[in-house]
PDB file of N, CA, C and O in Angstrom:
ATOM      1  N   MET A   1      16.508   0.780  13.798  1.00  0.00           N
ATOM      2  CA  MET A   1      15.423   1.824  13.020  1.00  0.00           C
ATOM      3  C   MET A   1      14.268   1.113  13.174  1.00  0.00           C
ATOM      4  O   MET A   1      13.850   0.037  12.747  1.00  0.00           O
ATOM      5  N   THR A   2      13.881   1.919  13.838  1.00  0.00           N
ATOM      6  CA  THR A   2      12.505   1.672  14.411  1.00  0.00           C
ATOM      7  C   THR A   2      11.253   1.620  13.459  1.00  0.00           C
ATOM      8  O   THR A   2      10.747   2.507  12.773  1.00  0.00           O
ATOM      9  N   MET A   3      10.911   0.275  13.637  1.00  0.00           N
ATOM     10  CA  MET A   3       8.879   0.489  11.536  1.00  0.00           C
ATOM     11  C   MET A   3       8.032  -0.054  12.834  1.00  0.00           C
ATOM     12  O   MET A   3       8.262  -0.812  13.777  1.00  0.00           O
ATOM     13  N   THR A   4       6.748   0.872  12.303  1.00  0.00           N
ATOM     14  CA  THR A   4       5.485   0.688  12.909  1.00  0.00           C
ATOM     15  C   THR A   4       4.790   0.001  11.653  1.00  0.00           C
ATOM     16  O   THR A   4       4.477   0.448  10.549  1.00  0.00           O
ATOM     17  N   LYS A   5       4.682  -1.120  12.175  1.00  0.00           N
ATOM     18  CA  LYS A   5       4.079  -1.915  11.301  1.00  0.00           C
ATOM     19  C   LYS A   5       2.246  -1.928  11.185  1.00  0.00           C
ATOM     20  O   LYS A   5       1.662  -2.639  12.002  1.00  0.00           O
ATOM     21  N   TYR A   6       1.629  -1.342  10.432  1.00  0.00           N
ATOM     22  CA  TYR A   6       0.592  -1.357   9.437  1.00  0.00           C
ATOM     23  C   TYR A   6      -0.409  -2.832   9.451  1.00  0.00           C
ATOM     24  O   TYR A   6       0.201  -3.885   9.640  1.00  0.00           O
ATOM     25  N   THR A   7      -1.986  -2.900   9.245  1.00  0.00           N
ATOM     26  CA  THR A   7      -2.637  -3.703   8.229  1.00  0.00           C
ATOM     27  C   THR A   7      -3.667  -1.917   8.550  1.00  0.00           C
ATOM     28  O   THR A   7      -3.844  -1.126   9.476  1.00  0.00           O
ATOM     29  N   PHE A   8      -4.128  -2.109   6.914  1.00  0.00           N
ATOM     30  CA  PHE A   8      -5.310  -1.883   6.040  1.00  0.00           C
ATOM     31  C   PHE A   8      -6.746  -3.220   5.894  1.00  0.00           C
ATOM     32  O   PHE A   8      -6.379  -4.297   5.425  1.00  0.00           O
ATOM     33  N   GLN A   9      -7.727  -3.137   6.149  1.00  0.00           N
ATOM     34  CA  GLN A   9      -8.787  -3.428   5.418  1.00  0.00           C
ATOM     35  C   GLN A   9      -9.046  -3.563   4.319  1.00  0.00           C
ATOM     36  O   GLN A   9     -10.102  -2.963   4.116  1.00  0.00           O
ATOM     37  N   THR A  10      -8.494  -4.269   2.964  1.00  0.00           N
ATOM     38  CA  THR A  10      -9.395  -3.114   1.668  1.00  0.00           C
ATOM     39  C   THR A  10     -11.304  -3.222   0.920  1.00  0.00           C
ATOM     40  O   THR A  10     -12.209  -3.730   0.257  1.00  0.00           O
ATOM     41  N   SER A  11     -11.087  -2.854   1.246  1.00  0.00           N
ATOM     42  CA  SER A  11     -12.515  -3.026  -0.285  1.00  0.00           C
ATOM     43  C   SER A  11     -12.383  -3.077  -1.431  1.00  0.00           C
ATOM     44  O   SER A  11     -11.280  -2.735  -1.857  1.00  0.00           O
ATOM     45  N   GLY A  12     -13.498  -3.549  -2.482  1.00  0.00           N
ATOM     46  CA  GLY A  12     -13.786  -3.157  -3.667  1.00  0.00           C
ATOM     47  C   GLY A  12     -12.145  -4.425  -4.795  1.00  0.00           C
ATOM     48  O   GLY A  12     -11.991  -4.433  -6.017  1.00  0.00           O
ATOM     49  N   VAL A  13     -11.588  -4.963  -4.098  1.00  0.00           N
ATOM     50  CA  VAL A  13     -10.635  -5.254  -5.177  1.00  0.00           C
ATOM     51  C   VAL A  13      -9.741  -7.005  -3.935  1.00  0.00           C
ATOM     52  O   VAL A  13      -9.430  -7.357  -2.797  1.00  0.00           O
ATOM     53  N   CYS A  14      -9.794  -7.495  -5.635  1.00  0.00           N
ATOM     54  CA  CYS A  14      -9.400  -8.906  -4.503  1.00  0.00           C
ATOM     55  C   CYS A  14      -8.306  -9.678  -3.186  1.00  0.00           C
ATOM     56  O   CYS A  14      -8.069 -10.668  -2.494  1.00  0.00           O
ATOM     57  N   SER A  15      -8.053  -8.720  -3.443  1.00  0.00           N
ATOM     58  CA  SER A  15      -7.168  -8.781  -2.373  1.00  0.00           C
ATOM     59  C   SER A  15      -7.782  -8.374  -0.508  1.00  0.00           C
ATOM     60  O   SER A  15      -8.152  -7.259  -0.139  1.00  0.00           O
ATOM     61  N   GLN A  16      -7.730  -9.421   0.219  1.00  0.00           N
ATOM     62  CA  GLN A  16      -8.202  -8.609   1.658  1.00  0.00           C
ATOM     63  C   GLN A  16      -7.205  -7.822   2.296  1.00  0.00           C
ATOM     64  O   GLN A  16      -7.712  -7.150   3.195  1.00  0.00           O
ATOM     65  N   GLU A  17      -6.435  -7.713   2.221  1.00  0.00           N
ATOM     66  CA  GLU A  17      -5.405  -6.622   3.716  1.00  0.00           C
ATOM     67  C   GLU A  17      -4.507  -6.227   3.044  1.00  0.00           C
ATOM     68  O   GLU A  17      -4.447  -6.733   1.924  1.00  0.00           O
ATOM     69  N   ILE A  18      -3.512  -5.253   3.384  1.00  0.00           N
ATOM     70  CA  ILE A  18      -2.619  -4.912   3.191  1.00  0.00           C
ATOM     71  C   ILE A  18      -1.650  -4.608   4.288  1.00  0.00           C
ATOM     72  O   ILE A  18      -1.574  -3.487   4.790  1.00  0.00           O
ATOM     73  N   SER A  19      -0.911  -5.619   4.651  1.00  0.00           N
ATOM     74  CA  SER A  19       0.173  -4.615   5.940  1.00  0.00           C
ATOM     75  C   SER A  19       1.833  -4.187   5.230  1.00  0.00           C
ATOM     76  O   SER A  19       2.232  -4.803   4.242  1.00  0.00           O
ATOM     77  N   PHE A  20       2.444  -3.392   5.696  1.00  0.00           N
ATOM     78  CA  PHE A  20       3.712  -3.136   6.030  1.00  0.00           C
ATOM     79  C   PHE A  20       3.543  -1.799   7.015  1.00  0.00           C
ATOM     80  O   PHE A  20       2.601  -1.299   7.631  1.00  0.00           O
ATOM     81  N   SER A  21       5.143  -1.446   6.813  1.00  0.00           N
ATOM     82  CA  SER A  21       5.608  -0.697   8.015  1.00  0.00           C
ATOM     83  C   SER A  21       6.018   0.136   7.296  1.00  0.00           C
ATOM     84  O   SER A  21       6.004   0.189   6.066  1.00  0.00           O
ATOM     85  N   LEU A  22       6.700   1.353   8.608  1.00  0.00           N
ATOM     86  CA  LEU A  22       7.042   3.311   7.640  1.00  0.00           C
ATOM     87  C   LEU A  22       7.849   3.019   8.847  1.00  0.00           C
ATOM     88  O   LEU A  22       7.281   2.619   9.863  1.00  0.00           O
ATOM     89  N   ASP A  23       9.591   3.252   8.800  1.00  0.00           N
ATOM     90  CA  ASP A  23      10.268   3.524   9.495  1.00  0.00           C
ATOM     91  C   ASP A  23      10.026   4.751   9.611  1.00  0.00           C
ATOM     92  O   ASP A  23       9.109   5.277   8.981  1.00  0.00           O
ATOM     93  N   GLU A  24      11.140   5.692  10.784  1.00  0.00           N
ATOM     94  CA  GLU A  24      10.700   6.745  11.289  1.00  0.00           C
ATOM     95  C   GLU A  24      11.183   8.588  10.615  1.00  0.00           C
ATOM     96  O   GLU A  24      11.153   9.775  10.942  1.00  0.00           O
ATOM     97  N   LYS A  25      11.639   7.553   9.373  1.00  0.00           N
ATOM     98  CA  LYS A  25      11.642   8.424   8.377  1.00  0.00           C
ATOM     99  C   LYS A  25      10.884   8.948   7.400  1.00  0.00           C
ATOM    100  O   LYS A  25      11.031  10.044   6.859  1.00  0.00           O
ATOM    101  N   LYS A  26       9.658   7.718   7.087  1.00  0.00           N
ATOM    102  CA  LYS A  26       7.856   7.603   5.846  1.00  0.00           C
ATOM    103  C   LYS A  26       8.896   7.248   4.772  1.00  0.00           C
ATOM    104  O   LYS A  26       9.149   8.050   3.872  1.00  0.00           O
ATOM    105  N   HIS A  27       9.522   6.012   4.862  1.00  0.00           N
ATOM    106  CA  HIS A  27       9.786   5.256   4.302  1.00  0.00           C
ATOM    107  C   HIS A  27       8.958   4.017   3.641  1.00  0.00           C
ATOM    108  O   HIS A  27       8.901   4.051   2.411  1.00  0.00           O
ATOM    109  N   ILE A  28       8.576   3.376   4.022  1.00  0.00           N
ATOM    110  CA  ILE A  28       7.827   2.572   3.019  1.00  0.00           C
ATOM    111  C   ILE A  28       9.060   0.559   3.424  1.00  0.00           C
ATOM    112  O   ILE A  28      10.246   0.281   3.247  1.00  0.00           O
ATOM    113  N   HIS A  29       8.161  -0.042   3.835  1.00  0.00           N
ATOM    114  CA  HIS A  29       8.679  -1.172   3.957  1.00  0.00           C
ATOM    115  C   HIS A  29       8.279  -2.582   3.440  1.00  0.00           C
ATOM    116  O   HIS A  29       7.852  -2.534   2.287  1.00  0.00           O
ATOM    117  N   HIS A  30       8.301  -3.567   3.875  1.00  0.00           N
ATOM    118  CA  HIS A  30       8.045  -5.611   3.750  1.00  0.00           C
ATOM    119  C   HIS A  30       6.309  -4.483   3.794  1.00  0.00           C
ATOM    120  O   HIS A  30       5.877  -4.069   4.870  1.00  0.00           O
ATOM    121  N   VAL A  31       5.657  -4.215   2.563  1.00  0.00           N
ATOM    122  CA  VAL A  31       4.731  -4.254   1.918  1.00  0.00           C
ATOM    123  C   VAL A  31       4.062  -6.229   1.528  1.00  0.00           C
ATOM    124  O   VAL A  31       4.779  -7.215   1.356  1.00  0.00           O
ATOM    125  N   SER A  32       2.467  -6.160   1.505  1.00  0.00           N
ATOM    126  CA  SER A  32       2.445  -8.079   1.761  1.00  0.00           C
ATOM    127  C   SER A  32       1.017  -7.021   1.520  1.00  0.00           C
ATOM    128  O   SER A  32       0.706  -5.941   2.021  1.00  0.00           O
ATOM    129  N   PHE A  33       0.305  -7.985   0.428  1.00  0.00           N
ATOM    130  CA  PHE A  33      -1.023  -8.233   0.663  1.00  0.00           C
ATOM    131  C   PHE A  33      -1.069  -9.879   0.882  1.00  0.00           C
ATOM    132  O   PHE A  33      -0.343 -10.873   0.901  1.00  0.00           O
ATOM    133  N   LEU A  34      -3.005  -9.278   1.096  1.00  0.00           N
ATOM    134  CA  LEU A  34      -3.426 -11.249   0.944  1.00  0.00           C
ATOM    135  C   LEU A  34      -4.693 -11.635   0.438  1.00  0.00           C
ATOM    136  O   LEU A  34      -5.750 -11.402   1.023  1.00  0.00           O
ATOM    137  N   GLY A  35      -4.610 -12.110  -0.436  1.00  0.00           N
ATOM    138  CA  GLY A  35      -5.338 -12.343  -2.001  1.00  0.00           C
ATOM    139  C   GLY A  35      -4.761 -11.916  -3.033  1.00  0.00           C
ATOM    140  O   GLY A  35      -3.550 -12.127  -3.101  1.00  0.00           O
ATOM    141  N   GLY A  36      -5.268 -11.365  -3.881  1.00  0.00           N
ATOM    142  CA  GLY A  36      -5.015 -10.048  -5.001  1.00  0.00           C
ATOM    143  C   GLY A  36      -4.469 -11.357  -6.339  1.00  0.00           C
ATOM    144  O   GLY A  36      -4.538 -12.545  -6.026  1.00  0.00           O
ATOM    145  N   CYS A  37      -4.019 -11.001  -7.593  1.00  0.00           N
ATOM    146  CA  CYS A  37      -3.098 -10.888  -8.067  1.00  0.00           C
ATOM    147  C   CYS A  37      -1.761 -10.955  -7.647  1.00  0.00           C
ATOM    148  O   CYS A  37      -1.238  -9.958  -7.148  1.00  0.00           O
ATOM    149  N   PRO A  38      -1.021 -12.214  -7.814  1.00  0.00           N
ATOM    150  CA  PRO A  38       0.038 -12.621  -7.003  1.00  0.00           C
ATOM    151  C   PRO A  38       1.626 -11.879  -7.885  1.00  0.00           C
ATOM    152  O   PRO A  38       2.188 -10.928  -7.341  1.00  0.00           O
ATOM    153  N   GLY A  39       1.895 -12.159  -8.540  1.00  0.00           N
ATOM    154  CA  GLY A  39       2.320 -11.063  -9.929  1.00  0.00           C
ATOM    155  C   GLY A  39       2.818  -9.926  -9.797  1.00  0.00           C
ATOM    156  O   GLY A  39       3.920  -9.377  -9.786  1.00  0.00           O
ATOM    157  N   ASN A  40       1.183  -9.575  -9.648  1.00  0.00           N
ATOM    158  CA  ASN A  40       1.392  -7.995  -9.676  1.00  0.00           C
ATOM    159  C   ASN A  40       1.931  -7.005  -8.217  1.00  0.00           C
ATOM    160  O   ASN A  40       2.750  -6.157  -7.864  1.00  0.00           O
ATOM    161  N   LEU A  41       0.805  -7.834  -7.744  1.00  0.00           N
ATOM    162  CA  LEU A  41       0.911  -7.538  -5.808  1.00  0.00           C
ATOM    163  C   LEU A  41       2.243  -7.030  -5.723  1.00  0.00           C
ATOM    164  O   LEU A  41       2.673  -5.880  -5.633  1.00  0.00           O
ATOM    165  N   VAL A  42       3.288  -9.122  -5.817  1.00  0.00           N
ATOM    166  CA  VAL A  42       4.700  -8.815  -5.471  1.00  0.00           C
ATOM    167  C   VAL A  42       5.344  -7.417  -6.018  1.00  0.00           C
ATOM    168  O   VAL A  42       5.684  -6.346  -5.516  1.00  0.00           O
ATOM    169  N   ALA A  43       5.333  -7.783  -6.827  1.00  0.00           N
ATOM    170  CA  ALA A  43       5.700  -6.513  -8.229  1.00  0.00           C
ATOM    171  C   ALA A  43       5.297  -4.542  -7.355  1.00  0.00           C
ATOM    172  O   ALA A  43       5.728  -3.448  -6.990  1.00  0.00           O
ATOM    173  N   ILE A  44       4.536  -5.158  -7.468  1.00  0.00           N
ATOM    174  CA  ILE A  44       4.172  -3.234  -6.146  1.00  0.00           C
ATOM    175  C   ILE A  44       4.926  -3.609  -4.990  1.00  0.00           C
ATOM    176  O   ILE A  44       5.313  -2.475  -4.707  1.00  0.00           O
ATOM    177  N   SER A  45       5.405  -4.301  -4.148  1.00  0.00           N
ATOM    178  CA  SER A  45       5.586  -4.295  -3.087  1.00  0.00           C
ATOM    179  C   SER A  45       7.620  -4.633  -2.963  1.00  0.00           C
ATOM    180  O   SER A  45       8.431  -5.135  -2.185  1.00  0.00           O
ATOM    181  N   LYS A  46       7.573  -3.913  -4.381  1.00  0.00           N
ATOM    182  CA  LYS A  46       9.139  -4.826  -4.267  1.00  0.00           C
ATOM    183  C   LYS A  46       9.537  -3.189  -4.922  1.00  0.00           C
ATOM    184  O   LYS A  46      10.169  -2.234  -4.470  1.00  0.00           O
ATOM    185  N   LEU A  47       8.631  -3.520  -6.514  1.00  0.00           N
ATOM    186  CA  LEU A  47       8.700  -1.172  -6.515  1.00  0.00           C
ATOM    187  C   LEU A  47       9.175   0.020  -5.199  1.00  0.00           C
ATOM    188  O   LEU A  47       9.892   1.016  -5.102  1.00  0.00           O
ATOM    189  N   VAL A  48       8.219  -0.854  -4.268  1.00  0.00           N
ATOM    190  CA  VAL A  48       8.073   0.715  -3.422  1.00  0.00           C
ATOM    191  C   VAL A  48       8.422   0.039  -1.971  1.00  0.00           C
ATOM    192  O   VAL A  48       8.012   0.220  -0.825  1.00  0.00           O
ATOM    193  N   GLU A  49       9.367  -0.817  -2.577  1.00  0.00           N
ATOM    194  CA  GLU A  49      10.489  -1.282  -1.004  1.00  0.00           C
ATOM    195  C   GLU A  49      11.517   0.173  -1.161  1.00  0.00           C
ATOM    196  O   GLU A  49      12.250   0.464  -2.107  1.00  0.00           O
ATOM    197  N   GLY A  50      11.242   1.037   0.285  1.00  0.00           N
ATOM    198  CA  GLY A  50      12.292   2.239   0.778  1.00  0.00           C
ATOM    199  C   GLY A  50      11.476   3.378   0.054  1.00  0.00           C
ATOM    200  O   GLY A  50      11.397   4.598   0.197  1.00  0.00           O
ATOM    201  N   ALA A  51      11.103   2.773  -0.493  1.00  0.00           N
ATOM    202  CA  ALA A  51      10.556   4.210  -0.945  1.00  0.00           C
ATOM    203  C   ALA A  51       9.644   5.492  -0.204  1.00  0.00           C
ATOM    204  O   ALA A  51       8.507   5.145   0.117  1.00  0.00           O
ATOM    205  N   ASP A  52       9.990   6.848   0.086  1.00  0.00           N
ATOM    206  CA  ASP A  52       9.136   7.753   0.557  1.00  0.00           C
ATOM    207  C   ASP A  52       7.492   7.229   0.116  1.00  0.00           C
ATOM    208  O   ASP A  52       6.991   6.772  -0.912  1.00  0.00           O
ATOM    209  N   ALA A  53       6.972   7.577   1.521  1.00  0.00           N
ATOM    210  CA  ALA A  53       5.750   6.991   1.703  1.00  0.00           C
ATOM    211  C   ALA A  53       4.439   7.431   1.222  1.00  0.00           C
ATOM    212  O   ALA A  53       3.471   6.743   0.897  1.00  0.00           O
ATOM    213  N   THR A  54       4.640   9.215   1.239  1.00  0.00           N
ATOM    214  CA  THR A  54       3.685  10.559   0.735  1.00  0.00           C
ATOM    215  C   THR A  54       4.277   9.865  -0.145  1.00  0.00           C
ATOM    216  O   THR A  54       3.716   8.770  -0.150  1.00  0.00           O
ATOM    217  N   HIS A  55       5.436   9.894  -1.203  1.00  0.00           N
ATOM    218  CA  HIS A  55       5.195  10.172  -2.455  1.00  0.00           C
ATOM    219  C   HIS A  55       4.592   8.524  -3.357  1.00  0.00           C
ATOM    220  O   HIS A  55       4.108   8.478  -4.488  1.00  0.00           O
ATOM    221  N   VAL A  56       4.865   7.180  -2.282  1.00  0.00           N
ATOM    222  CA  VAL A  56       4.498   6.320  -2.712  1.00  0.00           C
ATOM    223  C   VAL A  56       2.450   6.932  -3.204  1.00  0.00           C
ATOM    224  O   VAL A  56       1.868   6.930  -4.289  1.00  0.00           O
ATOM    225  N   ALA A  57       2.013   7.326  -1.897  1.00  0.00           N
ATOM    226  CA  ALA A  57       1.077   7.095  -1.673  1.00  0.00           C
ATOM    227  C   ALA A  57       0.587   8.213  -3.197  1.00  0.00           C
ATOM    228  O   ALA A  57      -0.006   7.739  -4.166  1.00  0.00           O
ATOM    229  N   THR A  58       0.919   9.443  -3.113  1.00  0.00           N
ATOM    230  CA  THR A  58       0.805  10.340  -4.217  1.00  0.00           C
ATOM    231  C   THR A  58       0.490   9.295  -5.421  1.00  0.00           C
ATOM    232  O   THR A  58      -0.622   9.167  -5.936  1.00  0.00           O
ATOM    233  N   LEU A  59       2.026   8.341  -5.898  1.00  0.00           N
ATOM    234  CA  LEU A  59       1.724   7.740  -7.554  1.00  0.00           C
ATOM    235  C   LEU A  59       0.737   6.225  -7.632  1.00  0.00           C
ATOM    236  O   LEU A  59       0.105   5.729  -8.564  1.00  0.00           O
ATOM    237  N   LEU A  60       0.848   5.995  -6.880  1.00  0.00           N
ATOM    238  CA  LEU A  60      -0.597   5.085  -7.228  1.00  0.00           C
ATOM    239  C   LEU A  60      -2.052   5.674  -6.765  1.00  0.00           C
ATOM    240  O   LEU A  60      -3.017   4.932  -6.949  1.00  0.00           O
ATOM    241  N   LYS A  61      -2.280   6.976  -6.168  1.00  0.00           N
ATOM    242  CA  LYS A  61      -3.494   7.392  -5.154  1.00  0.00           C
ATOM    243  C   LYS A  61      -4.840   7.420  -7.055  1.00  0.00           C
ATOM    244  O   LYS A  61      -4.542   8.108  -8.031  1.00  0.00           O
ATOM    245  N   GLY A  62      -6.053   6.567  -7.001  1.00  0.00           N
ATOM    246  CA  GLY A  62      -7.152   7.009  -8.018  1.00  0.00           C
ATOM    247  C   GLY A  62      -6.389   5.361  -9.115  1.00  0.00           C
ATOM    248  O   GLY A  62      -6.928   5.187 -10.208  1.00  0.00           O
ATOM    249  N   ASN A  63      -5.506   4.588  -8.800  1.00  0.00           N
ATOM    250  CA  ASN A  63      -5.290   4.401  -9.800  1.00  0.00           C
ATOM    251  C   ASN A  63      -7.068   3.274  -9.995  1.00  0.00           C
ATOM    252  O   ASN A  63      -7.860   3.176  -9.058  1.00  0.00           O
ATOM    253  N   ASP A  64      -7.353   2.419 -11.735  1.00  0.00           N
ATOM    254  CA  ASP A  64      -8.608   2.200 -11.557  1.00  0.00           C
ATOM    255  C   ASP A  64      -8.012   0.185 -11.794  1.00  0.00           C
ATOM    256  O   ASP A  64      -6.891  -0.091 -12.221  1.00  0.00           O
ATOM    257  N   CYS A  65      -8.887  -0.721 -11.468  1.00  0.00           N
ATOM    258  CA  CYS A  65      -8.383  -2.085 -11.518  1.00  0.00           C
ATOM    259  C   CYS A  65     -10.397  -1.886 -12.593  1.00  0.00           C
ATOM    260  O   CYS A  65     -11.407  -1.311 -12.187  1.00  0.00           O
ATOM    261  N   GLY A  66     -10.198  -2.541 -13.751  1.00  0.00           N
ATOM    262  CA  GLY A  66     -11.532  -2.333 -14.808  1.00  0.00           C
ATOM    263  C   GLY A  66     -12.530  -2.545 -14.201  1.00  0.00           C
ATOM    264  O   GLY A  66     -13.156  -3.546 -13.853  1.00  0.00           O
ATOM    265  N   GLY A  67     -12.675  -0.948 -14.051  1.00  0.00           N
ATOM    266  CA  GLY A  67     -13.559  -0.001 -13.918  1.00  0.00           C
ATOM    267  C   GLY A  67     -14.516  -0.192 -12.417  1.00  0.00           C
ATOM    268  O   GLY A  67     -15.744  -0.210 -12.323  1.00  0.00           O
ATOM    269  N   ARG A  68     -13.844  -0.278 -11.703  1.00  0.00           N
ATOM    270  CA  ARG A  68     -14.444  -0.724 -10.445  1.00  0.00           C
ATOM    271  C   ARG A  68     -14.091   1.114  -9.603  1.00  0.00           C
ATOM    272  O   ARG A  68     -14.991   1.510  -8.862  1.00  0.00           O
ATOM    273  N   GLY A  69     -13.185   1.797  -9.736  1.00  0.00           N
ATOM    274  CA  GLY A  69     -13.550   2.861  -9.024  1.00  0.00           C
ATOM    275  C   GLY A  69     -11.584   3.338  -8.147  1.00  0.00           C
ATOM    276  O   GLY A  69     -10.942   4.388  -8.113  1.00  0.00           O
ATOM    277  N   THR A  70     -11.205   1.393  -7.405  1.00  0.00           N
ATOM    278  CA  THR A  70     -10.185   1.072  -7.545  1.00  0.00           C
ATOM    279  C   THR A  70      -9.591   0.399  -7.729  1.00  0.00           C
ATOM    280  O   THR A  70     -10.015  -0.523  -8.427  1.00  0.00           O
ATOM    281  N   SER A  71      -7.980   0.344  -7.181  1.00  0.00           N
ATOM    282  CA  SER A  71      -7.360  -1.760  -7.487  1.00  0.00           C
ATOM    283  C   SER A  71      -6.568  -1.375  -6.197  1.00  0.00           C
ATOM    284  O   SER A  71      -6.643  -0.467  -5.369  1.00  0.00           O
ATOM    285  N   CYS A  72      -5.932  -2.252  -6.356  1.00  0.00           N
ATOM    286  CA  CYS A  72      -4.931  -2.624  -4.933  1.00  0.00           C
ATOM    287  C   CYS A  72      -4.316  -1.971  -4.844  1.00  0.00           C
ATOM    288  O   CYS A  72      -3.806  -1.803  -3.737  1.00  0.00           O
ATOM    289  N   ALA A  73      -3.940  -1.150  -5.951  1.00  0.00           N
ATOM    290  CA  ALA A  73      -2.932  -0.302  -6.084  1.00  0.00           C
ATOM    291  C   ALA A  73      -2.908   1.327  -4.910  1.00  0.00           C
ATOM    292  O   ALA A  73      -2.182   1.984  -4.165  1.00  0.00           O
ATOM    293  N   ASP A  74      -4.619   1.228  -5.627  1.00  0.00           N
ATOM    294  CA  ASP A  74      -5.216   2.872  -4.800  1.00  0.00           C
ATOM    295  C   ASP A  74      -5.632   2.293  -3.059  1.00  0.00           C
ATOM    296  O   ASP A  74      -5.922   3.133  -2.207  1.00  0.00           O
ATOM    297  N   GLN A  75      -5.614   1.355  -2.852  1.00  0.00           N
ATOM    298  CA  GLN A  75      -6.272   1.248  -1.039  1.00  0.00           C
ATOM    299  C   GLN A  75      -4.776   1.263  -0.887  1.00  0.00           C
ATOM    300  O   GLN A  75      -4.525   2.111  -0.030  1.00  0.00           O
ATOM    301  N   LEU A  76      -3.279   0.516  -1.486  1.00  0.00           N
ATOM    302  CA  LEU A  76      -2.188   0.514  -1.139  1.00  0.00           C
ATOM    303  C   LEU A  76      -2.156   2.715   0.055  1.00  0.00           C
ATOM    304  O   LEU A  76      -2.000   3.241   1.158  1.00  0.00           O
ATOM    305  N   SER A  77      -2.554   3.083  -1.975  1.00  0.00           N
ATOM    306  CA  SER A  77      -2.595   4.452  -1.983  1.00  0.00           C
ATOM    307  C   SER A  77      -3.338   4.856  -0.437  1.00  0.00           C
ATOM    308  O   SER A  77      -2.793   5.746   0.217  1.00  0.00           O
ATOM    309  N   ARG A  78      -4.283   4.344  -0.015  1.00  0.00           N
ATOM    310  CA  ARG A  78      -5.662   4.971   1.000  1.00  0.00           C
ATOM    311  C   ARG A  78      -4.314   3.943   1.696  1.00  0.00           C
ATOM    312  O   ARG A  78      -3.283   4.164   1.061  1.00  0.00           O
ATOM    313  N   ALA A  79      -4.221   3.478   2.199  1.00  0.00           N
ATOM    314  CA  ALA A  79      -3.482   2.414   3.376  1.00  0.00           C
ATOM    315  C   ALA A  79      -2.279   3.774   4.190  1.00  0.00           C
ATOM    316  O   ALA A  79      -2.308   4.303   5.301  1.00  0.00           O
ATOM    317  N   ILE A  80      -1.466   3.914   3.172  1.00  0.00           N
ATOM    318  CA  ILE A  80      -0.331   4.974   3.873  1.00  0.00           C
ATOM    319  C   ILE A  80      -0.860   5.851   3.394  1.00  0.00           C
ATOM    320  O   ILE A  80      -0.145   6.745   2.943  1.00  0.00           O
ATOM    321  N   THR A  81      -2.285   5.970   3.288  1.00  0.00           N
ATOM    322  CA  THR A  81      -2.345   7.919   3.560  1.00  0.00           C
ATOM    323  C   THR A  81      -3.036   8.221   4.838  1.00  0.00           C
ATOM    324  O   THR A  81      -3.149   9.376   5.250  1.00  0.00           O
ATOM    325  N   ALA A  82      -3.747   6.625   5.803  1.00  0.00           N
ATOM    326  CA  ALA A  82      -4.797   6.500   6.784  1.00  0.00           C
ATOM    327  C   ALA A  82      -3.252   6.551   7.510  1.00  0.00           C
ATOM    328  O   ALA A  82      -3.030   7.638   8.044  1.00  0.00           O
ATOM    329  N   ALA A  83      -2.289   5.679   7.603  1.00  0.00           N
ATOM    330  CA  ALA A  83      -1.341   5.933   8.564  1.00  0.00           C
ATOM    331  C   ALA A  83      -0.175   6.761   8.975  1.00  0.00           C
ATOM    332  O   ALA A  83       0.335   6.588  10.082  1.00  0.00           O
ATOM    333  N   LEU A  84       0.222   7.551   8.232  1.00  0.00           N
ATOM    334  CA  LEU A  84       0.997   8.467   7.751  1.00  0.00           C
ATOM    335  C   LEU A  84      -0.043  10.002   8.673  1.00  0.00           C
ATOM    336  O   LEU A  84       0.484  10.945   9.264  1.00  0.00           O
ATOM    337  N   ALA A  85      -1.917   9.702   8.452  1.00  0.00           N
ATOM    338  CA  ALA A  85      -2.263   9.979   9.078  1.00  0.00           C
ATOM    339  C   ALA A  85      -2.964  10.284  10.700  1.00  0.00           C
ATOM    340  O   ALA A  85      -3.945  10.792  11.242  1.00  0.00           O
ATOM    341  N   GLN A  86      -1.794   9.633  10.971  1.00  0.00           N
ATOM    342  CA  GLN A  86      -1.946   8.361  12.044  1.00  0.00           C
ATOM    343  C   GLN A  86      -0.587   9.029  12.466  1.00  0.00           C
ATOM    344  O   GLN A  86      -1.111  10.093  12.794  1.00  0.00           O
ATOM    345  N   LYS A  87       0.596   9.215  12.687  1.00  0.00           N
ATOM    346  CA  LYS A  87       1.798   9.313  12.383  1.00  0.00           C
ATOM    347  C   LYS A  87       1.907  10.757  13.746  1.00  0.00           C
ATOM    348  O   LYS A  87       2.975  11.333  13.951  1.00  0.00           O
TER     349      LYS A  87
END
């Protein structure tokens, strides 16, 4: 299975970077966050493993953390959307 790895610099959240891979069927794999709240971010990574990237981006879009206007989940949504636009 061919995978393409993406790295996204976050903005407005505790996590500084998100890395993940997309396979040729546009399923998301190997999500990892640099920084942030480990328990929550590991849980997000496990929940989205193997899921359809478009579905994950739609599901997480606009999730807010403490009135910041974004969250690590929302940043993942933005990263996936940017990666899909490149494909």
